[in-house]
NURONU-635350 format. One record per residue (C-alpha): residue number from 1; residue in three letters; chain; x, y, z. Coordinates in steps of 0.001 Angstrom, whole numbers, always signed. Layout:
# NURONU-635350
(node NUM,'ALA','A',(X,Y,Z)) ...
This chain:
# NURONU-635350
(node 1,'MET','A',(+21535,+29131,+8992)) (node 2,'ASN','A',(+24276,+26618,+8411)) (node 3,'ARG','A',(+26973,+27318,+5849)) (node 4,'PHE','A',(+29128,+24678,+4227)) (node 5,'PRO','A',(+32574,+25610,+2925)) (node 6,'THR','A',(+33303,+24927,-713)) (node 7,'SER','A',(+37009,+24376,-226)) (node 8,'GLY','A',(+38151,+20795,-684)) (node 9,'ILE','A',(+34987,+19712,-2559)) (node 10,'THR','A',(+35684,+18251,-5958)) (node 11,'VAL','A',(+33013,+17156,-8387)) (node 12,'GLY','A',(+34265,+14619,-10874)) (node 13,'ARG','A',(+35400,+11065,-11374)) (node 14,'THR','A',(+37473,+10914,-8202)) (node 15,'GLY','A',(+35547,+13461,-6196)) (node 16,'SER','A',(+32259,+11742,-5412)) (node 17,'THR','A',(+33260,+11054,-1817)) (node 18,'ARG','A',(+34097,+14682,-1213)) (node 19,'CYS','A',(+30901,+15943,-2795)) (node 20,'GLY','A',(+29113,+13274,-744)) (node 21,'ARG','A',(+30386,+15003,+2408)) (node 22,'PHE','A',(+28448,+18080,+1397)) (node 23,'ALA','A',(+25409,+16161,+231)) (node 24,'ALA','A',(+25155,+13985,+3287)) (node 25,'GLY','A',(+25381,+17065,+5471)) (node 26,'LEU','A',(+22221,+18329,+3765)) (node 27,'LEU','A',(+20210,+15120,+3697)) (node 28,'ALA','A',(+17551,+16547,+5941)) (node 29,'CYS','A',(+16832,+19249,+3394)) (node 30,'ALA','A',(+16565,+16649,+659)) (node 31,'TRP','A',(+14022,+14651,+2587)) (node 32,'VAL','A',(+11453,+17329,+1887)) (node 33,'LEU','A',(+8542,+14934,+1562)) (node 34,'SER','A',(+9046,+13111,+4813)) (node 35,'LEU','A',(+6490,+15213,+6660)) (node 36,'PRO','A',(+5432,+18588,+5268)) (node 37,'GLY','A',(+4372,+17069,+1985)) (node 38,'ASP','A',(+1697,+15009,+3635)) (node 39,'VAL','A',(+224,+17887,+5631)) (node 40,'LEU','A',(-2688,+18920,+3472)) (node 41,'ALA','A',(-3534,+22143,+5305)) (node 42,'GLY','A',(-5961,+20911,+7962)) (node 43,'GLY','A',(-4600,+17474,+8677)) (node 44,'PHE','A',(-2381,+14508,+7947)) (node 45,'HIS','A',(-5115,+12791,+5952)) (node 46,'THR','A',(-7300,+14056,+3146)) (node 47,'PRO','A',(-10743,+13660,+4766)) (node 48,'ASP','A',(-12648,+13613,+1479)) (node 49,'PHE','A',(-14347,+10223,+1154)) (node 50,'GLY','A',(-17944,+9764,+88)) (node 51,'THR','A',(-20587,+11848,-1638)) (node 52,'ARG','A',(-21960,+13399,+1560)) (node 53,'ARG','A',(-18479,+14506,+2640)) (node 54,'ASN','A',(-17391,+15736,-811)) (node 55,'GLY','A',(-20722,+17351,-1684)) (node 56,'MET','A',(-21826,+18765,+1664)) (node 57,'LEU','A',(-18429,+18966,+3442)) (node 58,'ALA','A',(-20202,+18129,+6718)) (node 59,'VAL','A',(-20672,+14457,+7543)) (node 60,'MET','A',(-20116,+13839,+11266)) (node 61,'GLY','A',(-23758,+14134,+12334)) (node 62,'LYS','A',(-25028,+11732,+9655)) (node 63,'PRO','A',(-22264,+9511,+8178)) (node 64,'ASP','A',(-24685,+7364,+6222)) (node 65,'ASP','A',(-22401,+5328,+3957)) (node 66,'VAL','A',(-19496,+2923,+4466)) (node 67,'THR','A',(-16978,+5804,+4694)) (node 68,'ALA','A',(-18238,+6098,+8285)) (node 69,'VAL','A',(-15325,+3704,+8930)) (node 70,'PHE','A',(-13092,+6760,+8460)) (node 71,'HIS','A',(-15287,+9721,+9474)) (node 72,'ASN','A',(-17313,+8471,+12450)) (node 73,'VAL','A',(-17457,+4714,+12875)) (node 74,'ALA','A',(-20642,+4876,+14973)) (node 75,'GLY','A',(-22446,+5959,+11786)) (node 76,'LEU','A',(-22277,+2382,+10501)) (node 77,'THR','A',(-25461,+1792,+12522)) (node 78,'LEU','A',(-27304,+3964,+9995)) (node 79,'LEU','A',(-26772,+1207,+7401)) (node 80,'GLU','A',(-28820,-1956,+7153)) (node 81,'GLY','A',(-28075,-5233,+5427)) (node 82,'THR','A',(-24793,-5753,+3568)) (node 83,'ASN','A',(-23308,-2882,+1562)) (node 84,'LEU','A',(-20390,-2682,-859)) (node 85,'TYR','A',(-19086,+819,-1397)) (node 86,'LEU','A',(-16576,+2190,-3904)) (node 87,'THR','A',(-15509,+5809,-4326)) (node 88,'ALA','A',(-12602,+7699,-5818)) (node 89,'GLN','A',(-11585,+11337,-6107)) (node 90,'TYR','A',(-9165,+12898,-8558)) (node 91,'THR','A',(-7517,+16273,-7948)) (node 92,'TYR','A',(-5996,+18649,-10465)) (node 93,'ALA','A',(-3841,+21512,-9174)) (node 94,'ASP','A',(-3024,+24904,-10675)) (node 95,'LEU','A',(+73,+26233,-8896)) (node 96,'GLY','A',(+2614,+29001,-9444)) (node 97,'PHE','A',(+5548,+30358,-7442)) (node 98,'ARG','A',(+8501,+32771,-7699)) (node 99,'PHE','A',(+11408,+33184,-5278)) (node 100,'TYR','A',(+12724,+36340,-3628)) (node 101,'ASP','A',(+16453,+36823,-4054)) (node 102,'SER','A',(+18663,+38423,-1380)) (node 103,'LYS','A',(+17641,+41907,-2607)) (node 104,'GLY','A',(+13915,+41190,-2370)) (node 105,'ILE','A',(+13434,+40873,-6138)) (node 106,'LEU','A',(+11125,+38125,-7438)) (node 107,'ARG','A',(+12924,+35668,-9698)) (node 108,'PRO','A',(+12869,+34181,-12243)) (node 109,'ASP','A',(+10919,+36497,-14572)) (node 110,'HIS','A',(+8148,+33902,-14893)) (node 111,'GLU','A',(+6200,+31640,-12571)) (node 112,'ILE','A',(+7508,+28185,-11751)) (node 113,'THR','A',(+4736,+25621,-12215)) (node 114,'PRO','A',(+4734,+21818,-11790)) (node 115,'VAL','A',(+5390,+19627,-14798)) (node 116,'THR','A',(+2846,+17209,-13316)) (node 117,'SER','A',(+812,+17322,-10118)) (node 118,'TRP','A',(-1904,+14840,-9210)) (node 119,'ALA','A',(-3761,+13251,-6326)) (node 120,'ILE','A',(-6156,+10294,-6102)) (node 121,'VAL','A',(-8269,+9348,-3065)) (node 122,'PRO','A',(-9663,+5785,-3435)) (node 123,'PHE','A',(-11900,+3864,-979)) (node 124,'LEU','A',(-13317,+338,-1102)) (node 125,'GLY','A',(-15315,-997,+1824)) (node 126,'VAL','A',(-18016,-3408,+2878)) (node 127,'SER','A',(-20348,-3292,+5895)) (node 128,'SER','A',(-22914,-5746,+7256)) (node 129,'ASP','A',(-25430,-6033,+10039)) (node 130,'LEU','A',(-24919,-9836,+10065)) (node 131,'GLY','A',(-28670,-10215,+10237)) (node 132,'THR','A',(-28932,-8351,+13577)) (node 133,'LYS','A',(-30696,-5125,+14503)) (node 134,'ARG','A',(-27932,-3458,+16532)) (node 135,'LEU','A',(-24526,-4842,+15491)) (node 136,'ARG','A',(-22543,-3610,+12456)) (node 137,'VAL','A',(-19148,-4743,+11201)) (node 138,'ALA','A',(-17056,-3325,+8373)) (node 139,'LEU','A',(-13794,-3782,+6537)) (node 140,'ALA','A',(-12258,-1129,+4273)) (node 141,'VAL','A',(-9076,-403,+2368)) (node 142,'TYR','A',(-8402,+3198,+1353)) (node 143,'ALA','A',(-5676,+5774,+727)) (node 144,'PRO','A',(-6366,+9194,+2247)) (node 145,'ASN','A',(-3010,+10226,+763)) (node 146,'LEU','A',(-1901,+9202,-2728)) (node 147,'TYR','A',(-272,+11965,-4730)) (node 148,'GLY','A',(+2839,+13005,-6603)) (node 149,'ALA','A',(+4456,+15917,-8389)) (node 150,'ASP','A',(+7336,+16679,-10756)) (node 151,'LEU','A',(+8891,+20148,-10756)) (node 152,'PRO','A',(+11039,+21430,-13627)) (node 153,'ALA','A',(+14630,+20192,-13472)) (node 154,'ASP','A',(+15969,+23432,-14977)) (node 155,'GLU','A',(+14355,+25941,-12584)) (node 156,'PRO','A',(+15768,+27247,-9271)) (node 157,'SER','A',(+13213,+25022,-7509)) (node 158,'ARG','A',(+15528,+22103,-8425)) (node 159,'TYR','A',(+17411,+22848,-5195)) (node 160,'HIS','A',(+14215,+22262,-3216)) (node 161,'LEU','A',(+12413,+19460,-5074)) (node 162,'THR','A',(+12271,+17856,-8509)) (node 163,'LYS','A',(+10191,+14734,-7840)) (node 164,'GLY','A',(+7979,+13729,-4969)) (node 165,'PHE','A',(+5580,+10912,-4169)) (node 166,'PHE','A',(+3570,+10073,-1055)) (node 167,'PHE','A',(+1295,+7115,-376)) (node 168,'ALA','A',(-500,+6137,+2828)) (node 169,'ALA','A',(-2764,+3072,+2638)) (node 170,'HIS','A',(-5094,+1956,+5425)) (node 171,'LEU','A',(-6663,-1427,+6075)) (node 172,'THR','A',(-9364,-890,+8693)) (node 173,'GLY','A',(-11601,-3268,+10566)) (node 174,'ALA','A',(-14497,-1705,+12489)) (node 175,'VAL','A',(-17468,-2596,+14655)) (node 176,'ALA','A',(-20419,-454,+15778)) (node 177,'TRP','A',(-23251,-1061,+18225)) (node 178,'LYS','A',(-26622,+672,+18476)) (node 179,'VAL','A',(-26888,+904,+22251)) (node 180,'THR','A',(-30364,+2433,+22041)) (node 181,'ASP','A',(-32453,+3822,+19209)) (node 182,'LYS','A',(-30890,+7217,+20026)) (node 183,'PHE','A',(-27263,+6383,+20818)) (node 184,'SER','A',(-24562,+4394,+18950)) (node 185,'ILE','A',(-20886,+3733,+19540)) (node 186,'GLY','A',(-18183,+2312,+17317)) (node 187,'ALA','A',(-14465,+1572,+17121)) (node 188,'GLY','A',(-11930,+635,+14489)) (node 189,'ILE','A',(-8307,-356,+14178)) (node 190,'SER','A',(-6079,+266,+11128)) (node 191,'ALA','A',(-2835,-1027,+9733)) (node 192,'VAL','A',(-1116,+1838,+7887)) (node 193,'TYR','A',(+1545,+1457,+5191)) (node 194,'LEU','A',(+3433,+4564,+4085)) (node 195,'VAL','A',(+5750,+5299,+1156)) (node 196,'MET','A',(+7543,+8636,+755)) (node 197,'GLN','A',(+9998,+9487,-1988)) (node 198,'GLY','A',(+11839,+12689,-2806)) (node 199,'THR','A',(+14505,+13867,-5234)) (node 200,'GLN','A',(+16314,+17208,-5410)) (node 201,'PHE','A',(+19620,+18787,-6342)) (node 202,'MET','A',(+22125,+20308,-3951)) (node 203,'ASN','A',(+25055,+22566,-4659)) (node 204,'PRO','A',(+27788,+23883,-2318)) (node 205,'LEU','A',(+27981,+27162,-4255)) (node 206,'VAL','A',(+24209,+27683,-3905)) (node 207,'ASN','A',(+24420,+26784,-244)) (node 208,'ASN','A',(+26943,+29531,+358)) (node 209,'ASN','A',(+25145,+32025,-1921)) (node 210,'PRO','A',(+21464,+31153,-2532)) (node 211,'ASP','A',(+21232,+33705,-5332)) (node 212,'LEU','A',(+23352,+31361,-7476)) (node 213,'ARG','A',(+20335,+29035,-7835)) (node 214,'PHE','A',(+19140,+31529,-10458)) (node 215,'ASP','A',(+22383,+31034,-12419)) (node 216,'SER','A',(+22037,+28186,-14920)) (node 217,'SER','A',(+25576,+28434,-16244)) (node 218,'ALA','A',(+27938,+25452,-16231)) (node 219,'LYS','A',(+30187,+27089,-13633)) (node 220,'VAL','A',(+27347,+26627,-11124)) (node 221,'ARG','A',(+25482,+23566,-12424)) (node 222,'ASP','A',(+28687,+21488,-12697)) (node 223,'TRP','A',(+28698,+21489,-8903)) (node 224,'ASP','A',(+25190,+20031,-8664)) (node 225,'ILE','A',(+24658,+16895,-6618)) (node 226,'LYS','A',(+21512,+14826,-7027)) (node 227,'VAL','A',(+20052,+13280,-3879)) (node 228,'ALA','A',(+17238,+10718,-3970)) (node 229,'LEU','A',(+15614,+9232,-874)) (node 230,'ASP','A',(+13008,+6521,-418)) (node 231,'GLY','A',(+11303,+5661,+2869)) (node 232,'ARG','A',(+8750,+2965,+3676)) (node 233,'GLY','A',(+7220,+1749,+6901)) (node 234,'TRP','A',(+4255,+322,+8799)) (node 235,'THR','A',(+2350,+1691,+11745)) (node 236,'TRP','A',(-1143,+1404,+13168)) (node 237,'ASP','A',(-3800,+3631,+14659)) (node 238,'TRP','A',(-7293,+3347,+16114)) (node 239,'ASN','A',(-10464,+5377,+16226)) (node 240,'VAL','A',(-13663,+5587,+18225)) (node 241,'GLY','A',(-16953,+7295,+17407)) (node 242,'LEU','A',(-20225,+8340,+18987)) (node 243,'LEU','A',(-23548,+9172,+17348)) (node 244,'PHE','A',(-26431,+10682,+19317)) (node 245,'ARG','A',(-29856,+11202,+17742)) (node 246,'PRO','A',(-32093,+12732,+20461)) (node 247,'ILE','A',(-34845,+13270,+17885)) (node 248,'PRO','A',(-35174,+11766,+14397)) (node 249,'THR','A',(-34266,+15052,+12702)) (node 250,'LEU','A',(-31068,+15795,+14675)) (node 251,'GLY','A',(-27770,+13944,+14726)) (node 252,'ILE','A',(-24719,+14780,+16826)) (node 253,'GLY','A',(-21487,+12965,+16048)) (node 254,'MET','A',(-18030,+12878,+17592)) (node 255,'SER','A',(-14883,+10885,+16877)) (node 256,'PHE','A',(-11294,+10507,+18017)) (node 257,'THR','A',(-8479,+9110,+15869)) (node 258,'SER','A',(-5268,+8223,+17635)) (node 259,'GLY','A',(-1877,+9485,+16596)) (node 260,'ALA','A',(+1036,+7209,+15781)) (node 261,'ASP','A',(+4801,+7182,+15722)) (node 262,'VAL','A',(+6247,+6444,+12278)) (node 263,'SER','A',(+9663,+5177,+11202)) (node 264,'LEU','A',(+10360,+5184,+7479)) (node 265,'GLU','A',(+13401,+3279,+6268)) (node 266,'GLY','A',(+14962,+3183,+2825)) (node 267,'PRO','A',(+17887,+3905,+554)) (node 268,'VAL','A',(+19756,+7158,-41)) (node 269,'THR','A',(+21527,+7732,-3363)) (node 270,'ILE','A',(+23923,+10672,-3826)) (node 271,'ARG','A',(+25479,+11426,-7189)) (node 272,'ALA','A',(+27415,+14340,-8647)) (node 273,'SER','A',(+26179,+15866,-11875)) (node 274,'ARG','A',(+28942,+14553,-14103)) (node 275,'ALA','A',(+28337,+11191,-15736)) (node 276,'THR','A',(+31772,+9927,-14615)) (node 277,'SER','A',(+30968,+10319,-10931)) (node 278,'VAL','A',(+30376,+7237,-8822)) (node 279,'PRO','A',(+27117,+7308,-6807)) (node 280,'MET','A',(+27257,+6921,-3061)) (node 281,'LYS','A',(+24619,+4697,-1504)) (node 282,'GLY','A',(+23445,+4291,+2033)) (node 283,'ARG','A',(+20291,+3876,+4106)) (node 284,'GLN','A',(+18312,+6183,+6322)) (node 285,'THR','A',(+15567,+6014,+8933)) (node 286,'THR','A',(+13290,+9029,+9371)) (node 287,'THR','A',(+10985,+9306,+12369)) (node 288,'PHE','A',(+8063,+11613,+12993)) (node 289,'ALA','A',(+4646,+11573,+14634)) (node 290,'ILE','A',(+1161,+11502,+13099)) (node 291,'PRO','A',(-1018,+13738,+15326)) (node 292,'PHE','A',(-4242,+12667,+16960)) (node 293,'CYS','A',(-7485,+14163,+15648)) (node 294,'LEU','A',(-10767,+15213,+17258)) (node 295,'ARG','A',(-13898,+15722,+15148)) (node 296,'ALA','A',(-17437,+16753,+15979)) (node 297,'GLY','A',(-20484,+17809,+14021)) (node 298,'ILE','A',(-24250,+18062,+13787)) (node 299,'ASN','A',(-26839,+17325,+11139)) (node 300,'TRP','A',(-30244,+18958,+11491)) (node 301,'GLU','A',(-33272,+18478,+9241)) (node 302,'PHE','A',(-34660,+21907,+10103)) (node 303,'VAL','A',(-37416,+21694,+7482)) (node 304,'LYS','A',(-38697,+18548,+5809)) (node 305,'ASP','A',(-36166,+17410,+3158)) (node 306,'PHE','A',(-33644,+20141,+4070)) (node 307,'GLU','A',(-30577,+19171,+6114)) (node 308,'LEU','A',(-27996,+21552,+7583)) (node 309,'GLY','A',(-24594,+20169,+8573)) (node 310,'LEU','A',(-21753,+21698,+10579)) (node 311,'ASP','A',(-18396,+20002,+11284)) (node 312,'ALA','A',(-15261,+21017,+13168)) (node 313,'SER','A',(-11945,+19139,+13269)) (node 314,'TYR','A',(-8746,+19607,+15292)) (node 315,'TRP','A',(-5315,+18061,+14695)) (node 316,'HIS','A',(-2689,+18107,+17465)) (node 317,'TYR','A',(+248,+18934,+15202)) (node 318,'GLN','A',(+2420,+20603,+17824)) (node 319,'VAL','A',(+3937,+17189,+18548)) (node 320,'ASN','A',(+6073,+17822,+15465)) (node 321,'GLN','A',(+8669,+20360,+16545)) (node 322,'GLU','A',(+11658,+18528,+15102)) (node 323,'GLN','A',(+12228,+15734,+12623)) (node 324,'GLN','A',(+15103,+13287,+12950)) (node 325,'MET','A',(+16823,+11234,+10301)) (node 326,'LYS','A',(+19530,+8704,+11093)) (node 327,'VAL','A',(+21837,+7395,+8379)) (node 328,'ASP','A',(+23756,+4127,+8439)) (node 329,'ALA','A',(+27473,+3651,+8905)) (node 330,'SER','A',(+28254,+3968,+5179)) (node 331,'ILE','A',(+27654,+7729,+5296)) (node 332,'ALA','A',(+27370,+8414,+9053)) (node 333,'SER','A',(+30914,+9824,+9198)) (node 334,'LEU','A',(+29980,+12391,+6569)) (node 335,'VAL','A',(+26962,+13602,+8509)) (node 336,'GLY','A',(+28629,+13799,+11895)) (node 337,'SER','A',(+26610,+14189,+15126)) (node 338,'GLY','A',(+26404,+10424,+15423)) (node 339,'GLY','A',(+24869,+10108,+11978)) (node 340,'VAL','A',(+21684,+11919,+13075)) (node 341,'VAL','A',(+20311,+14918,+11137)) (node 342,'ARG','A',(+17768,+17128,+12873)) (node 343,'THR','A',(+15420,+19417,+10982)) (node 344,'PRO','A',(+13221,+22024,+12706)) (node 345,'LYS','A',(+9472,+21817,+11982)) (node 346,'GLU','A',(+7899,+24070,+14622)) (node 347,'PHE','A',(+4364,+23004,+13696)) (node 348,'THR','A',(+1323,+24513,+15364)) (node 349,'ASN','A',(-2046,+22839,+15835)) (node 350,'SER','A',(-4518,+22806,+12956)) (node 351,'TRP','A',(-8260,+22997,+12463)) (node 352,'ASN','A',(-11007,+22708,+9861)) (node 353,'VAL','A',(-14561,+24105,+9947)) (node 354,'SER','A',(-17177,+23213,+7343)) (node 355,'VAL','A',(-20869,+23860,+6765)) (node 356,'GLY','A',(-23204,+22281,+4218)) (node 357,'LEU','A',(-26776,+22036,+3017)) (node 358,'LEU','A',(-28622,+19016,+1565)) (node 359,'TYR','A',(-31962,+19214,-245)) (node 360,'ARG','A',(-33891,+16020,-986)) (node 361,'VAL','A',(-35593,+16954,-4264)) (node 362,'ILE','A',(-37466,+13676,-4420)) (node 363,'PRO','A',(-37021,+10583,-2190)) (node 364,'GLN','A',(-34431,+9226,-4656)) (node 365,'VAL','A',(-32294,+12362,-5249)) (node 366,'ASP','A',(-30189,+14535,-2897)) (node 367,'LEU','A',(-28579,+17821,-3930)) (node 368,'MET','A',(-25727,+19203,-1781)) (node 369,'ILE','A',(-23571,+22305,-1423)) (node 370,'GLY','A',(-20825,+23024,+1088)) (node 371,'PHE','A',(-18173,+25443,+2314)) (node 372,'GLN','A',(-15071,+24899,+4409)) (node 373,'ARG','A',(-12089,+26756,+5860)) (node 374,'ASP','A',(-8895,+24855,+6546)) (node 375,'ALA','A',(-5811,+26110,+8475)) (node 376,'SER','A',(-2256,+24913,+7879)) (node 377,'PRO','A',(-50,+23911,+10838)) (node 378,'ILE','A',(+3168,+24815,+8975)) (node 379,'PRO','A',(+4797,+28163,+9913)) (node 380,'THR','A',(+6303,+30248,+7134)) (node 381,'ARG','A',(+9751,+29813,+8729)) (node 382,'THR','A',(+9863,+26102,+7892)) (node 383,'MET','A',(+7488,+25884,+4927)) (node 384,'THR','A',(+8789,+23839,+1997)) (node 385,'VAL','A',(+8199,+24106,-1728)) (node 386,'GLU','A',(+6014,+21024,-2052)) (node 387,'ASN','A',(+3319,+22374,+280)) (node 388,'LEU','A',(+3138,+26117,-205)) (node 389,'ASN','A',(-71,+27118,+1535)) (node 390,'ARG','A',(-1088,+28928,+4695)) (node 391,'GLY','A',(-4733,+27883,+4509)) (node 392,'LEU','A',(-7428,+26629,+2167)) (node 393,'THR','A',(-10967,+27718,+1331)) (node 394,'SER','A',(-13280,+25292,-463)) (node 395,'VAL','A',(-16760,+25263,-1981)) (node 396,'SER','A',(-18491,+22130,-3216)) (node 397,'MET','A',(-21576,+20712,-4845)) (node 398,'GLY','A',(-22868,+17194,-5336)) (node 399,'VAL','A',(-25742,+14924,-6247)) (node 400,'ARG','A',(-26707,+11486,-4932)) (node 401,'TRP','A',(-29226,+9270,-6715)) (node 402,'ARG','A',(-30779,+6126,-5306)) (node 403,'ALA','A',(-31283,+4622,-8754)) (node 404,'ALA','A',(-32792,+1379,-7444)) (node 405,'HIS','A',(-33268,-369,-4121)) (node 406,'TRP','A',(-29894,-2061,-4597)) (node 407,'VAL','A',(-27712,+749,-5977)) (node 408,'THR','A',(-26931,+4390,-5195)) (node 409,'VAL','A',(-24605,+6601,-7270)) (node 410,'GLY','A',(-23044,+9946,-6468)) (node 411,'LEU','A',(-21049,+12669,-8211)) (node 412,'THR','A',(-19377,+15720,-6637)) (node 413,'TYR','A',(-17188,+18686,-7570)) (node 414,'MET','A',(-15141,+20774,-5150)) (node 415,'ARG','A',(-13008,+23837,-5821)) (node 416,'THR','A',(-10252,+24836,-3391)) (node 417,'TRP','A',(-8203,+28028,-3224)) (node 418,'ALA','A',(-5001,+28385,-1217)) (node 419,'ASP','A',(-4315,+31681,+499)) (node 420,'LEU','A',(-1986,+33954,-1431)) (node 421,'LEU','A',(+1444,+33043,-122)) (node 422,'VAL','A',(+4191,+35507,+766)) (node 423,'LEU','A',(+7245,+34029,+2538)) (node 424,'GLN','A',(+9898,+36332,+3933)) (node 425,'ASP','A',(+11303,+34612,+7039)) (node 426,'SER','A',(+12423,+31175,+5796)) (node 427,'VAL','A',(+15163,+29478,+7830)) (node 428,'LEU','A',(+15798,+26822,+5186)) (node 429,'ASN','A',(+18847,+26736,+2954)) (node 430,'PRO','A',(+18300,+27689,+213)) (node 431,'PRO','A',(+15415,+29762,+1600)) (node 432,'THR','A',(+11865,+29359,+315)) (node 433,'ASN','A',(+11168,+33092,+526)) (node 434,'GLY','A',(+8878,+33995,-2328)) (node 435,'LYS','A',(+5355,+34604,-3530)) (node 436,'GLY','A',(+2889,+32107,-4936)) (node 437,'HIS','A',(-704,+31037,-5464)) (node 438,'GLY','A',(-2587,+27808,-5867)) (node 439,'SER','A',(-5992,+26309,-6540)) (node 440,'MET','A',(-7348,+22797,-6988)) (node 441,'SER','A',(-10297,+21075,-8593)) (node 442,'HIS','A',(-11581,+17819,-7091)) (node 443,'VAL','A',(-13982,+15478,-8907)) (node 444,'ALA','A',(-15341,+12390,-7140)) (node 445,'ALA','A',(-17782,+9612,-7916)) (node 446,'ASP','A',(-19101,+6698,-5884)) (node 447,'LEU','A',(-21239,+3565,-6038)) (node 448,'LEU','A',(-23074,+1907,-3173)) (node 449,'PHE','A',(-24406,-1600,-3747)) (node 450,'HIS','A',(-26958,-2911,-1253)) (node 451,'LEU','A',(-26336,-6656,-1397)) 
């Protein structure tokens, strides 16, 4: 673990450059949202679009709405005519965490909880058969990641994160072809725009003695340095899908979504705690890799009006062993090492398994329930405050109503519990050793218009 000397660092009107030396040396720690924050346990993206996915949690074998663009693009061949689809999910989180100090005592004497924590998953898409029997085309815009959080500015977590925001928007064009009545293929290509922002405090005294983060006195807090980073960038990815229906009551689906290299560029602002200090400003470029993903699943109508679904997903996260951030010349001399900061990630691969049941009460109404288990790729050694989970377990329920020949509506609820977290081997500075818990409630609704 690196240690930074406190000698020669002055916080005040004439000391912002010296405190900047310390802050710039820790920029990688400040950029806490640049990758771990967007790893939602089982994958880079939140795969929760559409009533069938949110209600049944198993969609690959029968992706029968426009969200097939994301899940399994070959499923577009299950749609006829022209369809406009709109869905959105809102997530509320209940989180709590306490840190271990150097003696193994949990501190503070109460749980640290977010001031605000929210996530929204919107999707808008249109598909059409263009008047043909076998061809389908689709265009969709959606955000599988759109969330933010504020942590208390007066708690020891201030030295890990105070504000965070992440946004990943996709614009996807797709085409699918029904090769035979039993076999379909599809492919899509996406432009991806990402925004990541993070703010935290740093302190040379805390860096040398992490237990001082629990000290709120002026003798410690007067050394605080606020670091804010903003990164934005474009990339692209592609996906292919297969759907095989050997008999009318059985569907087998598979898909592959490519990975992508990402470069996020934006400003860095460093400012000492005192109002008289002069902020330092520079720019940074952070690079990392989005892993490729393999998905497969089945849907089986084992009894009339009863469907059983089973999905499995795999994300190749081991490509992220280290994250690099390069700063520009204005602060490169403070960072050293050619202005490049390297942060260990040590990610493993990740997976998700889900099972669900659908019951068609009447031809117009479907009821769904589901269960899933989701594994995090982040080891406890490098886990950060904004994504404190080792795995997730979810249960769900939903209803879909074909209200008329031209409109279908859906409503779902999902409850997710994170594994009880105990961290004792953190290599970060200050360490994230501690104990915490978390749960989330997800409510989603959708509308499908058959035009």
